[in-house]
C-alpha positions in Angstrom: -101.3 34.6 -10.0 -100.9 30.8 -10.6 -100.1 31.5 -14.2 -97.3 33.9 -13.4 -95.8 31.4 -11.0 -95.8 28.6 -13.6 -94.1 30.9 -16.1 -91.4 31.8 -13.5 -90.7 28.2 -12.8 -90.4 27.4 -16.5 -87.9 30.3 -16.9 -85.9 29.1 -14.0 -85.6 25.6 -15.4 -84.6 26.9 -18.8 -81.8 28.9 -17.2 -80.6 25.9 -15.2 -80.6 23.8 -18.4 -78.6 26.5 -20.3 -76.1 26.8 -17.4 -75.6 23.0 -17.4 -75.0 23.0 -21.1 -72.4 25.8 -20.8 -70.5 23.9 -18.1 -70.4 20.8 -20.4 -69.1 22.9 -23.2 -66.4 24.4 -21.0 -65.2 21.0 -19.9 -64.9 19.9 -23.5 -63.3 23.1 -24.7 -61.6 24.8 -21.7 -60.9 28.5 -22.0 -57.1 29.2 -22.0 -57.7 32.7 -20.6 -59.4 31.3 -17.5 -57.2 30.5 -14.5 -56.3 26.8 -14.1 -57.3 25.1 -10.9 -54.6 24.7 -8.2 -52.5 21.6 -8.3 -52.6 19.0 -5.7 -49.5 19.1 -3.4 -49.0 15.4 -3.9 -48.8 16.0 -7.7 -46.1 18.7 -7.1 -44.1 16.2 -5.0 -44.2 13.6 -7.7 -43.1 16.2 -10.3 -40.2 17.3 -8.1 -39.1 13.7 -7.7 -39.1 13.2 -11.4 -36.9 16.4 -11.8 -34.5 15.1 -9.1 -34.2 11.8 -10.9 -33.4 13.5 -14.2 -30.7 15.7 -12.5 -29.2 12.6 -10.8 -29.0 10.8 -14.1 -27.3 13.8 -15.7 -24.7 14.0 -12.9 -24.2 10.2 -13.1 -23.5 10.5 -16.9 -21.0 13.3 -16.2 -19.2 11.1 -13.6 -19.2 8.2 -16.1 -17.6 10.4 -18.7 -15.0 11.7 -16.2 -14.2 8.2 -14.7 -11.3 7.3 -17.2 -9.5 10.6 -16.4 -10.1 10.1 -12.6 -8.8 6.5 -12.8 -5.6 7.7 -14.6 -5.2 10.5 -12.0 -5.5 8.0 -9.2 -3.0 5.6 -10.8 -0.5 8.5 -11.3 -0.9 9.5 -7.7 -0.3 6.0 -6.6 2.8 5.6 -8.8 4.2 8.9 -7.5 3.7 7.8 -3.9 5.4 4.5 -4.6 8.3 6.3 -6.3 8.7 8.6 -3.3 8.8 5.6 -0.9 11.4 3.8 -3.1 13.5 6.9 -3.3 13.4 7.5 0.4 14.2 3.8 1.1 17.2 4.0 -1.4 18.4 7.2 0.3 18.2 5.6 3.8 20.0 2.4 2.5 22.7 4.6 1.0 23.3 6.3 4.3 23.0 3.0 6.3 25.5 1.1 4.1 27.7 4.0 3.1 30.8 2.3 4.7 30.1 -1.2 3.3 33.0 -1.2 0.8 35.5 0.1 3.4 34.3 -2.4 6.1 34.5 -5.3 3.6 38.2 -4.4 2.9 38.9 -4.2 6.6 37.4 -7.6 7.1 40.3 -9.1 5.2 42.7 -7.2 7.5 40.9 -8.6 10.5 41.2 -12.2 9.2 44.9 -11.8 8.7 45.3 -10.1 12.0 43.5 -13.0 13.7 45.6 -15.6 11.9 48.8 -13.8 13.0 47.6 -13.9 16.7 46.8 -17.6 16.4 50.3 -18.5 15.4 52.0 -20.8 17.9 54.5 -18.9 20.1 56.8 -20.2 22.8 55.7 -17.3 25.1 53.4 -14.3 24.9 55.5 -11.2 25.5 54.3 -7.6 25.9 54.4 -7.0 22.2 52.0 -9.9 21.6 49.7 -8.7 24.3 49.7 -5.2 22.8 48.7 -6.7 19.4 45.8 -8.5 21.1 44.6 -5.3 22.6 44.7 -3.5 19.2 42.9 -6.4 17.5 40.2 -6.3 20.2 39.8 -2.5 19.7 39.5 -2.9 16.0 36.8 -5.6 16.2 34.9 -3.5 18.8 34.9 -0.5 16.4 33.6 -2.7 13.5 30.9 -4.2 15.7 29.7 -0.7 16.7 29.3 0.0 13.0 27.0 -3.1 12.7 29.5 -5.8 11.6 28.7 -9.3 12.9 30.8 -12.4 12.3 29.3 -15.7 11.0 30.9 -18.9 12.5 28.4 -21.7 11.8 30.5 -24.7 13.0 28.1 -27.4 14.1 25.1 -25.7 12.7 22.9 -26.8 9.7 24.2 -25.7 6.4 22.3 -22.6 5.1 23.1 -21.7 1.4 21.9 -18.1 2.1 24.8 -17.5 4.5 27.3 -20.3 3.9 29.5 -21.2 1.0 30.3 -25.0 1.0 33.8 -25.6 -0.4 34.4 -29.1 0.9 32.3 -32.1 2.1 33.2 -35.2 3.9 31.7 -38.0 6.0 31.7 -37.4 9.7 30.6 -39.5 12.7 30.5 -36.5 15.0 28.5 -34.0 12.9 25.1 -34.9 11.4 24.7 -35.0 7.6 24.1 -31.5 6.2 25.7 -29.7 9.1 28.9 -27.7 9.1 32.0 -29.6 10.2 34.4 -26.7 10.1 34.3 -22.9 9.3 37.3 -22.3 7.0 36.7 -18.6 6.8 34.2 -16.6 8.8 31.4 -14.8 7.1 30.1 -11.3 7.9 26.9 -9.4 7.9 26.6 -5.6 8.1 23.4 -4.3 9.8 21.7 -7.5 8.9 22.9 -7.6 5.3 25.2 -10.3 4.2 28.5 -8.9 2.8 30.5 -12.1 2.8 29.3 -15.7 3.2 31.2 -18.1 5.4 33.4 -20.7 3.7 32.6 -24.1 5.3 33.2 -27.8 5.2 29.9 -29.8 5.3 29.2 -33.3 6.5 27.8 -35.7 3.9 
């Protein structure tokens, strides 16, 4: 009985040794037909992040390749918007100052009309008074169209609006100021259409 038990124990140890050797062989030379063990979820996350990084790199490379074309497109759009703004401004200015040439011609008429009314007269009859009313009506119409007179007598000389034709010393007017306005200037809706001719103190 004891002999049989000893033989059974030896056989069991032999089987355990053979199983251990087989496991070692399998680890060295794994069987491709045998199913691979399941991957760790953390390993799958790492692999997914690597794939995302590769895709982002490809997209970035595509954007880099397209950037010159996009830059040209953006410049063209900006140039077109600027062109539209300039065209609209020119159109508005054309409408705003459409009567500039006509009004500039009428300014000379107003000057002559004004000089005629300033002529010394012995008495002012009804004809003269009628001319004064017509002159006032004419100037009112021109002012409604945006015409403003420039009479800078006593003001500082401004080359942007004044045209100095004479200069002389003056005790009453400071140096660099207008002594006399020899011909009025005019602006139309803020734009200078004729500078004032002035005499300036030295």
